[in-house]
Backbone as ProteinMPNN parsed JSONL, in Angstrom:
{"seq_chain_A": "MKNFFLIIFLIAFQFEFQAQTVSYVWNLKGTELKEKPLIDSKTVEKFEFASKLEFEVLESDKIEGFLSEQDFFKFKGVWLYVNYKDKNGYIFSGHLSRKTPPVTEDNGVKILDLKAIFGKKIKEISLSDTTSIDSVNYRTETEITEYEHGKYSNVFMDGCFNHTYTFYEISEFEAYNLALSIYWFADAVMEVTITKTEEGWTIKSYDCT", "coords_chain_A": {"N_chain_A": [[-33.717, 19.002, 72.285], [-33.249, 19.216, 68.942], [-35.154, 19.385, 66.077], [-34.152, 18.542, 63.378], [-33.315, 16.37, 61.873], [-33.434, 13.344, 60.121], [-34.449, 10.094, 60.794], [-34.353, 7.262, 59.062], [-35.871, 4.254, 59.575], [-37.371, 1.556, 59.917], [-38.261, -1.458, 61.339], [-38.948, -4.753, 62.133], [-39.759, -5.776, 65.484], [-38.231, -7.912, 67.453], [-38.197, -9.112, 70.046], [-38.206, -11.313, 72.578], [-40.41, -11.71, 75.238], [-40.636, -12.981, 78.513], [-42.95, -14.683, 80.86], [-42.582, -13.335, 83.36], [-40.785, -10.552, 83.557], [-37.771, -8.607, 83.596], [-36.703, -5.653, 82.649], [-35.089, -2.727, 81.096], [-35.326, 0.772, 80.507], [-34.352, 2.183, 77.587], [-34.73, 4.294, 76.058], [-34.269, 7.693, 75.633], [-36.245, 9.626, 76.241], [-37.673, 8.316, 77.936], [-40.514, 5.99, 78.89], [-43.841, 4.859, 78.667], [-46.6, 3.315, 80.464], [-49.435, 2.524, 79.059], [-53.037, 2.971, 78.751], [-54.459, 1.854, 76.58], [-53.271, 0.217, 73.359], [-52.055, 2.422, 72.068], [-50.191, 5.452, 71.166], [-51.321, 7.926, 71.861], [-52.941, 7.147, 73.857], [-54.467, 7.147, 77.205], [-52.147, 7.705, 79.89], [-50.983, 5.497, 82.158], [-48.817, 4.962, 83.84], [-45.595, 6.477, 84.152], [-42.155, 6.155, 83.127], [-38.824, 6.883, 83.561], [-35.891, 7.359, 81.554], [-33.484, 4.766, 81.69], [-34.707, 3.585, 83.729], [-35.346, 0.599, 85.733], [-37.446, -1.951, 85.161], [-39.888, -4.297, 86.343], [-42.165, -6.619, 85.365], [-45.166, -8.433, 84.502], [-46.084, -10.212, 81.824], [-49.173, -10.238, 80.418], [-50.615, -11.345, 78.322], [-49.926, -13.574, 75.604], [-50.288, -12.844, 72.982], [-49.032, -10.367, 70.768], [-49.44, -7.019, 70.122], [-48.763, -5.44, 67.084], [-47.257, -2.333, 65.994], [-46.769, 1.033, 64.991], [-44.741, 3.491, 66.484], [-44.175, 6.865, 66.923], [-41.628, 8.778, 67.841], [-41.258, 11.482, 67.392], [-41.992, 13.343, 64.415], [-39.906, 12.643, 63.053], [-39.07, 10.349, 63.897], [-39.698, 6.933, 63.627], [-40.642, 3.717, 64.598], [-41.152, 0.401, 64.387], [-42.531, -1.785, 66.647], [-43.872, -3.907, 69.194], [-46.809, -3.854, 71.26], [-47.149, -4.569, 74.47], [-49.222, -6.207, 76.728], [-49.32, -5.791, 79.962], [-48.727, -6.457, 83.545], [-47.942, -4.159, 86.034], [-46.815, -3.632, 89.086], [-49.362, -4.144, 90.13], [-51.001, -2.711, 88.364], [-52.505, -2.585, 85.215], [-51.762, -2.487, 81.907], [-50.618, -1.253, 78.407], [-47.266, -1.451, 77.183], [-44.546, -0.234, 75.134], [-42.539, -2.19, 73.33], [-40.191, -1.482, 71.927], [-38.798, 0.335, 73.341], [-37.245, -0.834, 75.276], [-34.978, -3.04, 76.866], [-33.071, -5.911, 77.758], [-30.697, -5.565, 78.902], [-28.673, -3.538, 81.08], [-28.689, -0.042, 80.518], [-25.746, 1.686, 79.765], [-24.928, 4.652, 81.086], [-24.183, 8.3, 80.699], [-23.549, 11.742, 81.034], [-24.348, 14.738, 79.145], [-23.955, 18.106, 78.837], [-25.645, 18.341, 81.065], [-27.643, 16.439, 80.444], [-28.846, 13.183, 80.512], [-27.597, 10.689, 78.726], [-27.094, 7.773, 76.527], [-24.06, 5.906, 77.056], [-21.744, 6.234, 74.879], [-19.044, 5.48, 74.73], [-18.775, 3.507, 76.568], [-20.201, 1.553, 75.392], [-18.818, 1.07, 73.143], [-16.396, 0.147, 74.105], [-12.979, -0.62, 74.719], [-10.456, 1.295, 73.22], [-8.795, 0.411, 70.258], [-7.141, 0.965, 67.837], [-6.269, 3.772, 65.61], [-6.961, 4.924, 62.336], [-5.773, 6.834, 59.676], [-6.626, 7.874, 56.39], [-5.98, 9.084, 53.046], [-7.314, 10.026, 49.78], [-8.319, 10.224, 46.455], [-11.466, 11.0, 44.892], [-13.49, 10.508, 41.979], [-16.073, 12.298, 40.614], [-18.543, 12.753, 38.102], [-16.44, 13.442, 36.404], [-15.042, 15.259, 37.9], [-12.486, 15.665, 40.199], [-12.184, 14.884, 43.677], [-10.818, 15.563, 46.882], [-10.666, 13.232, 49.438], [-10.899, 12.527, 52.819], [-10.324, 10.244, 55.307], [-11.041, 8.808, 58.6], [-10.667, 6.367, 60.758], [-11.645, 4.693, 63.581], [-11.075, 1.98, 65.595], [-12.597, -0.185, 67.948], [-13.02, -2.205, 70.813], [-15.523, -3.352, 70.796], [-16.813, -2.491, 68.485], [-16.652, 0.001, 65.805], [-15.847, 3.239, 64.463], [-16.157, 5.385, 61.692], [-15.29, 8.336, 59.836], [-15.721, 10.057, 56.907], [-14.741, 12.715, 54.886], [-15.611, 14.894, 52.395], [-15.493, 17.444, 50.108], [-16.749, 19.371, 51.828], [-18.652, 17.929, 53.056], [-19.796, 15.263, 55.284], [-19.529, 11.889, 56.084], [-20.668, 9.931, 58.436], [-20.062, 6.916, 60.271], [-21.132, 4.439, 62.486], [-20.405, 1.452, 63.817], [-21.687, -1.436, 65.505], [-20.917, -4.287, 67.281], [-22.195, -5.919, 69.146], [-24.756, -5.215, 69.765], [-28.346, -5.033, 69.933], [-31.218, -4.795, 67.705], [-33.258, -3.027, 68.661], [-31.755, -1.743, 70.607], [-29.902, -0.386, 69.082], [-31.618, 1.42, 67.717], [-32.441, 3.209, 69.762], [-29.929, 3.988, 70.637], [-29.154, 5.509, 68.4], [-30.816, 7.575, 68.668], [-29.96, 8.715, 70.958], [-27.293, 9.406, 70.205], [-27.594, 11.539, 68.282], [-29.017, 13.287, 69.611], [-28.569, 16.058, 70.234], [-28.323, 17.096, 67.573], [-28.013, 19.701, 65.52], [-27.947, 20.341, 62.675], [-29.075, 19.759, 59.352], [-29.531, 16.435, 58.69], [-29.259, 13.092, 57.267], [-30.184, 10.034, 58.658], [-29.298, 6.593, 58.769], [-30.195, 3.298, 59.589], [-28.915, 0.014, 59.769], [-28.536, -3.505, 59.239], [-25.635, -5.363, 59.207], [-23.04, -7.628, 58.229], [-21.213, -7.342, 60.199], [-22.618, -6.351, 62.327], [-24.924, -4.106, 63.908], [-25.338, -1.005, 62.076], [-25.093, 2.396, 62.23], [-25.632, 5.319, 60.339], [-24.888, 8.424, 59.163], [-25.244, 11.552, 57.229], [-24.185, 14.725, 56.497], [-23.754, 18.152, 55.538], [-21.601, 21.015, 55.484]], "CA_chain_A": [[-33.287, 18.408, 71.095], [-33.508, 20.152, 67.856], [-35.922, 18.376, 65.081], [-33.563, 18.81, 62.087], [-32.637, 15.377, 61.37], [-34.433, 12.35, 59.812], [-33.897, 8.715, 60.915], [-35.05, 6.203, 58.343], [-35.59, 3.053, 60.319], [-38.536, 0.631, 60.202], [-37.898, -2.717, 61.41], [-39.81, -5.649, 62.994], [-39.327, -5.885, 66.624], [-37.872, -9.508, 67.748], [-37.804, -9.189, 71.521], [-39.148, -12.2, 73.154], [-40.61, -11.633, 76.629], [-41.072, -14.169, 79.226], [-44.152, -14.031, 81.719], [-42.155, -12.476, 84.445], [-39.663, -9.885, 82.743], [-36.979, -7.462, 84.064], [-36.193, -4.74, 81.512], [-34.598, -1.43, 81.337], [-35.696, 1.746, 79.603], [-33.238, 2.648, 76.758], [-35.275, 5.523, 75.372], [-34.015, 8.97, 76.327], [-37.49, 10.324, 76.582], [-38.5, 7.357, 78.852], [-41.542, 5.36, 78.298], [-45.127, 4.921, 79.438], [-47.561, 2.365, 80.524], [-50.667, 3.105, 78.312], [-54.363, 2.229, 79.104], [-54.613, 1.124, 75.296], [-51.996, 0.063, 72.614], [-51.859, 3.74, 71.305], [-49.321, 6.39, 71.622], [-51.954, 8.961, 72.532], [-53.893, 6.644, 74.876], [-54.169, 7.772, 78.535], [-51.082, 7.227, 80.487], [-51.243, 4.848, 83.436], [-47.68, 5.305, 84.827], [-44.425, 7.026, 83.332], [-40.882, 5.556, 83.42], [-37.877, 7.677, 83.125], [-34.836, 6.863, 81.017], [-32.575, 4.006, 82.472], [-35.46, 2.878, 84.774], [-35.532, -0.777, 85.769], [-38.995, -2.339, 85.266], [-40.202, -5.657, 86.558], [-43.572, -6.679, 84.97], [-45.797, -9.646, 84.114], [-46.768, -10.153, 80.529], [-50.597, -10.987, 80.613], [-51.037, -11.976, 77.09], [-48.944, -13.934, 74.718], [-50.429, -12.173, 71.694], [-48.477, -9.062, 70.845], [-50.099, -6.047, 69.097], [-47.734, -4.765, 66.41], [-47.727, -0.944, 65.815], [-45.544, 2.043, 64.836], [-44.614, 4.583, 67.483], [-43.385, 7.966, 66.478], [-41.133, 9.83, 68.999], [-41.424, 12.722, 66.803], [-42.315, 13.191, 63.24], [-38.736, 12.182, 62.364], [-38.7, 9.07, 64.547], [-40.627, 6.028, 63.527], [-40.058, 2.465, 64.81], [-41.982, -0.624, 64.477], [-42.41, -2.746, 67.579], [-45.062, -4.317, 69.676], [-47.35, -3.414, 72.371], [-47.218, -5.781, 75.386], [-50.1, -6.088, 77.81], [-48.563, -6.178, 81.103], [-49.038, -6.099, 85.019], [-46.868, -3.546, 86.662], [-47.286, -3.262, 90.386], [-51.002, -4.235, 90.275], [-51.474, -1.761, 87.321], [-52.501, -3.212, 83.871], [-51.722, -1.673, 80.67], [-49.727, -1.7, 77.326], [-45.859, -0.878, 77.099], [-44.055, -0.462, 73.822], [-41.274, -3.096, 73.509], [-39.097, -0.784, 71.279], [-38.037, 1.228, 74.217], [-36.775, -1.564, 76.264], [-33.865, -3.927, 76.666], [-32.769, -6.69, 79.097], [-29.434, -5.024, 79.244], [-28.642, -2.231, 81.882], [-28.058, 0.919, 79.768], [-24.747, 2.616, 80.287], [-25.388, 6.102, 81.201], [-23.342, 9.291, 80.914], [-24.254, 13.0, 80.834], [-23.777, 15.697, 78.327], [-24.651, 19.233, 79.087], [-26.706, 18.125, 82.123], [-28.679, 15.431, 79.924], [-28.473, 11.925, 80.722], [-27.703, 9.975, 77.464], [-26.364, 6.541, 76.594], [-22.591, 6.144, 77.093], [-21.157, 5.615, 73.753], [-17.694, 5.041, 74.991], [-18.812, 2.173, 77.237], [-20.682, 0.501, 74.444], [-17.751, 0.788, 72.158], [-15.223, -0.425, 74.888], [-11.521, -0.218, 74.686], [-9.918, 1.705, 71.826], [-7.611, -0.563, 69.743], [-6.258, 1.647, 66.919], [-6.827, 4.644, 64.715], [-6.346, 4.892, 61.119], [-6.136, 7.896, 58.603], [-6.393, 7.75, 55.05], [-6.308, 10.094, 51.966], [-7.547, 9.532, 48.649], [-9.247, 11.142, 45.477], [-12.667, 10.488, 44.237], [-13.934, 11.371, 40.803], [-17.528, 12.371, 40.54], [-18.862, 13.479, 36.961], [-15.173, 13.885, 35.944], [-14.361, 16.208, 38.818], [-11.731, 15.026, 41.289], [-12.431, 15.349, 44.934], [-10.01, 14.805, 47.884], [-11.415, 12.543, 50.554], [-10.148, 12.211, 54.061], [-11.012, 9.23, 56.1], [-10.572, 8.537, 59.775], [-11.255, 5.119, 61.419], [-11.226, 4.457, 65.056], [-11.48, 0.653, 66.012], [-12.818, -0.444, 69.461], [-13.168, -3.643, 71.251], [-17.113, -3.888, 70.553], [-17.285, -1.578, 67.128], [-15.742, 0.968, 65.103], [-16.264, 4.569, 64.02], [-15.286, 6.112, 60.589], [-15.782, 9.567, 59.419], [-15.323, 10.425, 55.722], [-14.87, 14.102, 54.653], [-15.252, 15.243, 51.1], [-16.107, 18.675, 49.598], [-17.596, 19.991, 52.822], [-19.747, 16.958, 53.492], [-19.191, 14.261, 56.171], [-20.206, 10.619, 56.275], [-20.257, 9.152, 59.841], [-20.528, 5.489, 60.399], [-20.931, 3.812, 63.755], [-20.728, 0.01, 63.693], [-21.604, -1.987, 66.847], [-20.79, -5.657, 67.05], [-22.956, -6.775, 70.068], [-26.03, -4.601, 70.341], [-29.728, -5.514, 69.126], [-31.858, -3.851, 66.732], [-33.998, -1.957, 69.416], [-30.869, -0.838, 71.332], [-29.392, 0.409, 67.854], [-32.554, 2.627, 67.353], [-32.352, 4.043, 70.879], [-28.703, 4.416, 70.561], [-29.169, 6.568, 67.307], [-31.584, 8.768, 69.254], [-28.915, 9.316, 71.919], [-26.078, 10.013, 69.497], [-28.077, 12.678, 67.475], [-29.931, 14.184, 70.506], [-28.202, 17.511, 70.188], [-28.002, 17.692, 66.453], [-28.354, 21.091, 65.093], [-27.833, 20.485, 61.359], [-29.898, 18.81, 58.666], [-28.867, 15.177, 58.159], [-30.085, 11.833, 57.089], [-29.642, 8.955, 59.373], [-29.935, 5.279, 58.435], [-29.893, 2.187, 60.595], [-28.964, -1.132, 58.835], [-27.996, -4.767, 59.864], [-24.627, -5.783, 58.39], [-22.368, -8.809, 58.775], [-20.383, -7.066, 61.327], [-23.417, -5.966, 63.42], [-25.742, -2.985, 63.615], [-24.659, 0.244, 61.783], [-25.897, 3.852, 62.252], [-24.905, 6.143, 59.255], [-25.361, 9.851, 58.966], [-24.709, 12.366, 56.207], [-24.467, 16.056, 56.502], [-22.792, 19.049, 54.759], [-21.381, 22.355, 56.127]], "C_chain_A": [[-33.886, 19.164, 70.122], [-34.049, 18.937, 66.783], [-35.382, 18.659, 63.812], [-33.039, 17.65, 61.439], [-33.648, 14.109, 61.027], [-33.715, 10.872, 59.941], [-34.869, 7.75, 60.064], [-34.95, 4.764, 58.948], [-36.995, 2.489, 60.623], [-38.235, -0.686, 60.27], [-38.952, -3.475, 62.353], [-39.303, -5.912, 64.246], [-39.167, -7.46, 67.046], [-37.508, -9.655, 69.063], [-38.722, -10.211, 72.249], [-39.122, -11.906, 74.811], [-41.079, -12.825, 77.482], [-42.277, -13.578, 80.136], [-43.647, -13.002, 82.883], [-40.744, -11.848, 83.708], [-39.075, -8.763, 83.615], [-36.486, -6.871, 82.76], [-35.867, -3.421, 82.098], [-34.958, -0.487, 80.216], [-34.393, 2.221, 78.961], [-33.495, 3.928, 76.025], [-34.962, 6.806, 76.186], [-35.053, 9.701, 76.792], [-38.295, 9.429, 77.603], [-39.594, 6.583, 78.146], [-42.811, 5.285, 79.093], [-45.95, 3.588, 79.472], [-48.922, 2.993, 80.109], [-51.931, 2.195, 78.723], [-54.624, 1.404, 77.722], [-53.394, 1.166, 74.427], [-51.825, 1.352, 71.665], [-51.081, 4.744, 71.926], [-50.258, 7.702, 72.286], [-53.149, 8.483, 73.534], [-53.56, 7.302, 76.169], [-53.034, 7.025, 79.217], [-51.43, 6.725, 81.962], [-50.031, 5.14, 84.425], [-46.51, 5.719, 83.682], [-43.184, 6.508, 83.927], [-39.826, 6.404, 82.904], [-36.697, 6.816, 82.291], [-33.866, 6.099, 81.912], [-33.351, 3.249, 83.546], [-35.345, 1.274, 84.638], [-37.065, -1.175, 86.099], [-39.027, -3.864, 85.537], [-41.789, -5.844, 86.261], [-43.787, -8.147, 84.572], [-46.404, -9.437, 82.792], [-48.055, -11.11, 80.635], [-50.988, -11.701, 79.582], [-49.899, -12.437, 76.205], [-49.051, -13.264, 73.368], [-49.864, -10.736, 71.799], [-48.993, -8.232, 69.659], [-48.997, -5.241, 68.321], [-48.316, -3.241, 66.171], [-46.538, -0.11, 65.558], [-45.794, 3.153, 65.961], [-43.67, 5.548, 66.993], [-42.996, 8.694, 67.792], [-41.364, 11.119, 68.746], [-41.89, 12.489, 65.403], [-41.18, 12.575, 62.48], [-38.442, 10.699, 62.846], [-39.86, 7.956, 64.572], [-40.184, 4.62, 63.682], [-41.233, 1.519, 64.989], [-41.598, -1.571, 65.574], [-43.65, -3.323, 67.891], [-45.505, -3.746, 70.983], [-47.626, -4.552, 73.328], [-48.199, -5.44, 76.405], [-49.651, -6.678, 79.005], [-49.13, -5.753, 82.584], [-47.865, -5.453, 85.579], [-47.477, -2.999, 88.036], [-48.858, -3.104, 90.675], [-51.702, -3.326, 89.268], [-51.407, -2.557, 85.952], [-52.594, -2.219, 82.849], [-50.726, -2.144, 79.559], [-48.532, -0.825, 77.428], [-45.405, -1.293, 75.719], [-42.662, -1.041, 74.069], [-40.016, -2.402, 72.995], [-38.269, 0.11, 72.273], [-37.275, 0.529, 75.361], [-35.732, -2.624, 75.924], [-33.577, -4.613, 77.968], [-31.497, -6.177, 79.652], [-29.479, -3.728, 80.024], [-27.953, -1.195, 80.815], [-26.899, 1.735, 80.453], [-25.022, 3.958, 80.111], [-24.335, 7.24, 81.461], [-24.251, 10.734, 80.848], [-23.574, 13.838, 79.945], [-24.697, 16.989, 78.459], [-25.799, 19.005, 80.115], [-27.773, 17.126, 81.716], [-28.239, 14.16, 80.06], [-28.59, 11.16, 79.322], [-27.044, 8.598, 77.694], [-24.915, 6.674, 76.328], [-21.995, 5.41, 75.774], [-19.883, 4.916, 73.951], [-17.823, 3.798, 75.74], [-19.41, 1.218, 76.397], [-19.711, 0.174, 73.639], [-16.5, -0.025, 72.899], [-13.852, 0.103, 74.484], [-11.119, 0.23, 73.281], [-8.749, 0.831, 71.384], [-6.76, 0.313, 68.824], [-6.992, 2.678, 66.157], [-6.137, 4.674, 63.368], [-6.758, 6.255, 60.198], [-5.716, 7.621, 57.229], [-6.753, 8.776, 54.005], [-6.312, 9.543, 50.602], [-8.37, 10.569, 47.746], [-10.372, 10.46, 44.752], [-13.098, 11.265, 43.094], [-15.335, 11.227, 40.561], [-17.762, 13.188, 39.232], [-17.537, 14.213, 36.489], [-14.57, 15.043, 36.705], [-13.705, 15.502, 40.047], [-11.968, 15.766, 42.571], [-11.51, 14.67, 45.911], [-10.854, 14.377, 49.01], [-10.386, 12.289, 51.728], [-10.961, 11.395, 55.04], [-10.239, 8.853, 57.439], [-11.311, 7.345, 60.326], [-10.78, 4.786, 62.596], [-11.826, 2.986, 65.227], [-11.505, 0.373, 67.521], [-12.979, -1.893, 69.595], [-14.509, -4.117, 70.731], [-17.633, -3.126, 69.24], [-16.135, -0.799, 66.55], [-16.496, 2.158, 64.451], [-15.506, 5.067, 62.869], [-16.106, 7.413, 60.159], [-15.053, 9.996, 58.034], [-15.592, 11.836, 55.238], [-14.567, 14.231, 53.106], [-16.181, 16.416, 50.697], [-17.075, 19.095, 50.489], [-18.624, 19.232, 53.497], [-19.013, 15.782, 54.454], [-20.209, 12.992, 56.291], [-19.789, 9.926, 57.556], [-20.94, 7.861, 59.894], [-20.198, 4.942, 61.771], [-21.436, 2.379, 63.474], [-20.611, -0.739, 65.089], [-21.769, -3.496, 66.619], [-21.863, -6.447, 68.018], [-24.229, -6.002, 70.61], [-27.195, -5.12, 69.351], [-30.157, -4.314, 68.298], [-32.617, -2.684, 67.56], [-33.021, -1.236, 70.195], [-30.095, -0.015, 70.326], [-30.214, 1.543, 67.697], [-32.418, 3.653, 68.594], [-31.019, 4.755, 70.93], [-28.589, 5.556, 69.524], [-29.866, 7.9, 67.798], [-30.558, 9.484, 70.106], [-27.769, 9.994, 71.212], [-26.427, 11.457, 68.829], [-29.031, 13.632, 68.305], [-29.784, 15.62, 70.339], [-27.947, 17.873, 68.771], [-28.667, 18.981, 65.99], [-28.079, 21.424, 63.56], [-28.808, 19.391, 60.627], [-28.914, 17.815, 58.225], [-29.843, 14.095, 58.144], [-29.394, 10.769, 57.854], [-30.274, 7.669, 59.019], [-29.486, 4.293, 59.424], [-30.004, 1.01, 59.851], [-28.209, -2.365, 59.763], [-26.98, -5.143, 58.765], [-24.15, -6.999, 58.984], [-21.63, -8.56, 59.943], [-21.367, -6.651, 62.625], [-24.459, -4.865, 62.826], [-24.941, -1.609, 63.325], [-25.5, 1.374, 61.683], [-24.955, 4.683, 61.3], [-25.572, 7.614, 59.317], [-24.595, 10.571, 57.853], [-25.062, 13.75, 56.367], [-23.41, 17.011, 55.864], [-22.798, 20.365, 55.491], [-21.856, 23.48, 55.229]], "O_chain_A": [[-34.946, 19.75, 70.342], [-33.518, 17.832, 66.671], [-36.214, 19.078, 63.006], [-32.315, 17.826, 60.459], [-34.643, 13.966, 61.736], [-32.684, 10.544, 59.353], [-36.03, 7.535, 60.41], [-33.9, 4.145, 58.776], [-37.68, 2.964, 61.529], [-37.904, -1.197, 59.2], [-39.663, -2.895, 63.174], [-38.167, -6.379, 64.171], [-40.16, -8.171, 66.894], [-36.501, -10.319, 69.305], [-39.898, -9.933, 72.484], [-38.105, -11.878, 75.503], [-41.931, -13.588, 77.026], [-42.569, -12.384, 80.2], [-44.291, -12.009, 83.22], [-39.803, -12.563, 83.365], [-39.817, -8.053, 84.294], [-35.925, -7.555, 81.905], [-36.202, -3.019, 83.212], [-34.907, -0.891, 79.054], [-33.451, 2.608, 79.653], [-32.598, 4.551, 75.456], [-35.389, 6.924, 77.334], [-34.852, 10.444, 77.752], [-39.399, 9.761, 78.033], [-39.605, 6.521, 76.917], [-42.761, 5.695, 80.253], [-45.923, 2.842, 78.493], [-49.442, 3.886, 80.778], [-51.873, 0.99, 78.967], [-55.017, 0.245, 77.852], [-52.526, 2.011, 74.646], [-51.445, 1.18, 70.507], [-51.222, 4.958, 73.13], [-49.777, 8.374, 73.198], [-54.068, 9.202, 73.925], [-52.52, 7.95, 76.287], [-52.975, 5.799, 79.121], [-52.036, 7.408, 82.787], [-50.201, 5.488, 85.593], [-46.556, 5.319, 82.519], [-43.109, 6.405, 85.151], [-39.919, 6.683, 81.708], [-36.667, 5.595, 82.447], [-33.405, 6.709, 82.877], [-32.79, 2.381, 84.215], [-35.262, 0.747, 83.529], [-37.716, -0.791, 87.071], [-38.226, -4.606, 84.969], [-42.597, -5.208, 86.937], [-42.872, -8.939, 84.351], [-47.209, -8.518, 82.642], [-48.056, -12.321, 80.856], [-51.693, -12.69, 79.782], [-48.933, -11.686, 76.074], [-48.05, -13.117, 72.667], [-50.152, -10.0, 72.742], [-48.994, -8.615, 68.489], [-48.356, -4.398, 68.948], [-49.515, -2.962, 66.154], [-45.411, -0.496, 65.869], [-46.908, 3.594, 66.244], [-42.526, 5.231, 66.669], [-43.794, 9.115, 68.63], [-41.645, 11.911, 69.645], [-42.217, 11.325, 65.172], [-41.387, 12.035, 61.394], [-37.664, 9.966, 62.236], [-40.801, 8.018, 65.363], [-39.314, 4.255, 62.892], [-42.198, 1.839, 65.683], [-40.506, -2.139, 65.534], [-44.536, -3.319, 67.036], [-44.697, -3.213, 71.744], [-48.346, -5.472, 72.938], [-48.043, -4.366, 76.985], [-49.576, -7.899, 79.14], [-49.899, -4.802, 82.719], [-46.811, -6.087, 85.635], [-48.376, -2.163, 88.125], [-49.421, -2.191, 91.28], [-52.924, -3.193, 89.334], [-50.365, -3.117, 85.611], [-53.364, -1.259, 82.887], [-50.092, -3.193, 79.67], [-48.648, 0.367, 77.708], [-45.716, -2.356, 75.182], [-41.813, -0.544, 74.809], [-38.918, -2.644, 73.497], [-37.158, 0.541, 71.963], [-36.745, 1.171, 76.268], [-35.641, -3.048, 74.772], [-33.767, -4.088, 79.065], [-31.249, -6.363, 80.843], [-30.271, -2.856, 79.666], [-26.854, -1.439, 80.318], [-27.057, 2.346, 81.51], [-25.344, 4.394, 79.005], [-23.617, 7.106, 82.452], [-25.463, 10.748, 80.638], [-22.346, 13.785, 79.872], [-25.91, 16.978, 78.248], [-26.883, 19.547, 79.899], [-28.725, 16.92, 82.469], [-27.083, 13.98, 79.677], [-29.714, 11.045, 78.832], [-26.538, 8.271, 78.768], [-24.52, 7.463, 75.47], [-21.823, 4.193, 75.695], [-19.659, 3.846, 73.385], [-16.934, 2.967, 75.552], [-19.173, 0.032, 76.627], [-19.62, -1.013, 73.328], [-15.741, -0.746, 72.251], [-13.711, 1.207, 73.956], [-11.436, -0.428, 72.29], [-7.821, 0.584, 72.155], [-5.566, 0.36, 69.117], [-8.21, 2.568, 66.012], [-4.927, 4.484, 63.254], [-7.926, 6.623, 60.068], [-4.598, 7.191, 56.947], [-7.85, 9.324, 54.109], [-5.475, 8.714, 50.244], [-8.961, 11.547, 48.203], [-10.187, 9.445, 44.08], [-13.11, 12.496, 43.122], [-15.804, 10.116, 40.313], [-17.223, 14.294, 39.187], [-17.54, 15.415, 36.222], [-13.682, 15.73, 36.201], [-14.388, 14.822, 40.813], [-11.973, 16.995, 42.639], [-11.354, 13.449, 45.89], [-11.697, 15.138, 49.485], [-9.231, 11.905, 51.548], [-12.041, 11.754, 55.509], [-9.03, 8.621, 57.436], [-12.542, 7.359, 60.339], [-9.576, 4.576, 62.746], [-13.025, 2.821, 65.001], [-10.554, 0.662, 68.247], [-13.06, -2.669, 68.643], [-14.592, -5.247, 70.251], [-18.835, -3.165, 68.978], [-14.939, -0.958, 66.797], [-17.623, 2.033, 63.973], [-14.286, 5.194, 62.977], [-17.335, 7.488, 60.149], [-13.852, 10.264, 58.068], [-16.783, 12.144, 55.19], [-13.534, 13.799, 52.595], [-17.396, 16.402, 50.895], [-18.23, 19.221, 50.081], [-19.367, 19.712, 54.353], [-17.825, 15.482, 54.333], [-21.412, 13.079, 56.536], [-18.678, 9.414, 57.689], [-22.13, 7.691, 59.632], [-19.035, 4.992, 62.171], [-22.55, 2.105, 63.028], [-19.572, -0.671, 65.745], [-22.641, -3.928, 65.865], [-22.327, -7.526, 67.648], [-24.651, -6.168, 71.754], [-26.991, -5.535, 68.21], [-29.632, -3.203, 68.222], [-32.581, -1.522, 67.155], [-33.331, -0.09, 70.518], [-29.634, 1.056, 70.72], [-29.676, 2.64, 67.543], [-32.295, 4.856, 68.365], [-30.947, 5.949, 71.22], [-27.914, 6.538, 69.834], [-29.563, 9.033, 67.423], [-30.331, 10.688, 69.981], [-27.336, 11.072, 71.619], [-25.621, 12.387, 68.856], [-29.683, 14.551, 67.808], [-30.77, 16.355, 70.304], [-27.356, 18.94, 68.605], [-29.873, 19.167, 66.152], [-27.989, 22.595, 63.19], [-29.228, 18.377, 61.183], [-27.857, 18.028, 57.63], [-30.915, 14.059, 58.748], [-28.181, 10.59, 57.744], [-31.495, 7.534, 58.946], [-28.442, 4.475, 60.049], [-31.06, 0.818, 59.248], [-27.491, -2.176, 60.745], [-27.327, -5.242, 57.588], [-24.632, -7.456, 60.02], [-21.389, -9.495, 60.707], [-20.925, -6.635, 63.774], [-24.766, -4.741, 61.641], [-24.097, -1.152, 64.095], [-26.571, 1.313, 61.079], [-23.734, 4.725, 61.446], [-26.776, 7.766, 59.527], [-23.443, 10.242, 57.57], [-26.264, 14.015, 56.38], [-22.258, 16.609, 55.699], [-23.812, 20.796, 56.041], [-21.753, 24.65, 55.597]]}, "name": "protein", "num_of_chains": 1, "seq": "MKNFFLIIFLIAFQFEFQAQTVSYVWNLKGTELKEKPLIDSKTVEKFEFASKLEFEVLESDKIEGFLSEQDFFKFKGVWLYVNYKDKNGYIFSGHLSRKTPPVTEDNGVKILDLKAIFGKKIKEISLSDTTSIDSVNYRTETEITEYEHGKYSNVFMDGCFNHTYTFYEISEFEAYNLALSIYWFADAVMEVTITKTEEGWTIKSYDCT"}
């Protein structure tokens, strides 16, 4: 993965865990059971992407904190103190979901299956228009694809692209990990934002050739 894009995404994690919890790892880099609620703490156990985890939450109090995947990935979640197969430690909630992650491969790398999350394609729309900026007219080309569980749009103008993915049925933590998966192979400078809209969670990126 090339480190040339920025995700602007800081949210409060709202995932309620029961005493006995079954969760799945949605983070492409996997996750770890830590000795302390710190990213640089000693690792007790490692879990790969898409692993199924069964653990017991030992404390009802959750320790909030920021976890950086890299300098460009910062996500606010909670550290849960859990027991996993007789091993106690802290696990970061932002990497987990109760849903089984749909998995596919790209260049031999396992990633989240965007097509499976979107579902059946419903229709495609192409639009052409003119936008005026500082008295200069620019031609815009817009392509919109609607799916059963979301939609994707791509707006091209003057050598630049606006990509927008909208998902109707995913959660905030799934949206973050999905963004990580979508831009895993990014090789151009881009800005990525993740926001909650009336339709659902939206992942947007902007890049220029």
